[in-house]
C-alpha positions, 0 to 999 in steps of 0.5 A: 485519499482515493484519488491519490491511490488511484493515481499511483495505481495508474502509474504503477499498475504494470509493475505492482499488484494493488490490493485494496481492503475494507477495514470494516469487513472480516478479512480487512479487520484481520489484516489491519490488526496483523499489520498494526494499522493505526489510521485509515488508510494504511498503505503497505508495500511488500517485496516479493518475499512478503517483507514490508518495504514501505508503510505509511498512513495517509498519502503515499510518497509517490517519489519514494515508491517510484525510486524503490521500484527503479532500484529493483 
């Protein structure tokens, strides 16, 4: 999974802020629970107001994410 997210970050790093959390540490556990994580990894994109625009477990859909960013 890390290579897929690294690639996405390399492609989109100028447009979005990436935050990676370890679900085994205190903050990671809190946020994993708050955002109803079901599997690791859970990948979530928030809009500028904090609303969830995209959420998935596993490999993120690069094409869908790119299209979301183009629309904005």
